[in-house]
C-alpha positions as CSV (number, residue, x, y, z in Angstrom):
1,M,0.0,0.0,0.0
2,K,2.8,2.5,0.9
3,L,4.6,1.6,-2.3
4,R,1.5,2.4,-4.3
5,I,1.1,5.8,-2.7
6,V,4.8,6.6,-3.3
7,L,4.5,5.6,-6.9
8,M,1.4,7.7,-7.4
9,L,3.0,10.7,-5.8
10,S,6.1,10.2,-8.0
11,L,4.0,10.1,-11.1
12,F,2.0,13.2,-10.1
13,G,5.2,15.1,-9.5
14,F,6.6,14.0,-12.9
15,S,3.4,15.0,-14.7
16,A,3.4,18.4,-13.1
17,S,6.9,19.1,-14.3
18,A,6.0,17.7,-17.8
19,L,3.2,20.3,-18.1
20,A,5.6,23.2,-17.3
21,H,6.2,25.5,-20.2
22,T,9.4,27.3,-21.1
23,P,9.4,30.6,-22.9
24,S,11.0,31.2,-26.2
25,F,11.9,34.6,-27.7
26,A,13.8,35.5,-30.9
27,C,14.4,38.8,-32.6
28,Y,15.5,39.6,-36.2
29,D,16.9,42.7,-37.8
30,N,14.7,43.3,-40.9
31,A,17.6,45.3,-42.5
32,D,15.1,48.2,-43.1
33,G,15.5,50.0,-39.8
34,T,13.0,47.7,-38.0
35,V,13.3,44.7,-35.7
36,L,10.8,41.8,-35.5
37,C,10.5,39.7,-32.3
38,E,8.6,36.5,-31.9
39,G,7.7,34.8,-28.7
40,G,6.0,31.6,-27.5
41,F,6.0,28.7,-25.0
42,S,7.4,25.2,-25.3
43,D,4.0,23.7,-24.6
44,G,2.5,25.5,-27.7
45,S,0.5,28.0,-25.7
46,S,0.1,31.4,-27.2
47,A,2.3,34.3,-26.1
48,A,-0.1,36.9,-27.5
49,G,-0.4,39.8,-25.0
50,V,2.9,39.1,-23.3
51,P,4.6,42.5,-22.6
52,V,7.8,43.3,-24.5
53,R,10.0,46.3,-23.6
54,V,12.9,47.8,-25.6
55,L,15.5,49.0,-23.1
56,D,18.6,51.3,-23.6
57,A,22.0,50.4,-22.2
58,Q,21.1,51.7,-18.7
59,G,17.9,49.7,-18.6
60,N,15.6,52.6,-19.3
61,V,12.4,51.8,-21.2
62,L,12.6,53.2,-24.8
63,L,9.4,51.5,-26.0
64,E,6.9,49.1,-24.6
65,G,4.1,47.0,-26.1
66,Q,2.9,43.5,-26.3
67,L,3.0,40.5,-28.6
68,N,0.2,40.6,-31.1
69,P,-2.2,37.7,-31.9
70,L,0.5,36.1,-34.0
71,S,2.9,36.4,-31.0
72,E,5.0,39.1,-32.8
73,F,6.2,42.5,-31.9
74,E,7.9,44.9,-34.4
75,F,9.6,48.1,-33.6
76,D,11.9,50.7,-35.1
77,K,15.6,49.9,-34.3
78,P,16.9,52.3,-31.7
79,E,20.3,54.1,-32.2
80,G,23.0,52.9,-29.9
81,E,22.9,49.9,-27.5
82,Y,19.6,48.4,-26.7
83,S,17.9,45.1,-25.7
84,A,14.5,43.5,-26.2
85,L,12.8,42.0,-23.1
86,F,10.1,39.4,-23.2
87,D,8.3,39.6,-19.9
88,G,6.2,36.4,-19.4
89,G,6.4,36.9,-15.6
90,E,8.7,35.5,-12.9
91,G,10.9,32.8,-14.4
92,H,9.7,33.5,-17.9
93,R,11.7,36.6,-18.8
94,I,14.2,36.6,-21.7
95,Q,16.3,39.6,-22.6
96,I,18.2,39.8,-25.9
97,P,20.9,42.4,-26.4
98,G,20.7,44.3,-29.7
99,S,24.2,43.1,-30.5
100,Q,22.8,39.6,-30.8
101,I,19.9,40.7,-33.1
102,L,21.2,40.0,-36.6
103,P,19.7,40.3,-40.1
């Protein structure tokens, strides 16, 4: 009986971790003065509405918005150093430096 309970609890713990979703976020320089970012989650759930912020080198917000229904966010490429921040909440934030956003 105890073994059965331990096995059930183990399976429950495994299934809970299997249901967890990991964020994904990628940005591309369109080579026309704009940047396109796309976001999502590993379990296939939509990232539409997730906040995105464009930050300067000091962390000041230059621009903020949210992913559209296609889980995309497009913005004019800022001058100087910047980064794009996907903010899916605690443990679900991804920040990409502008130097890593390539055409």
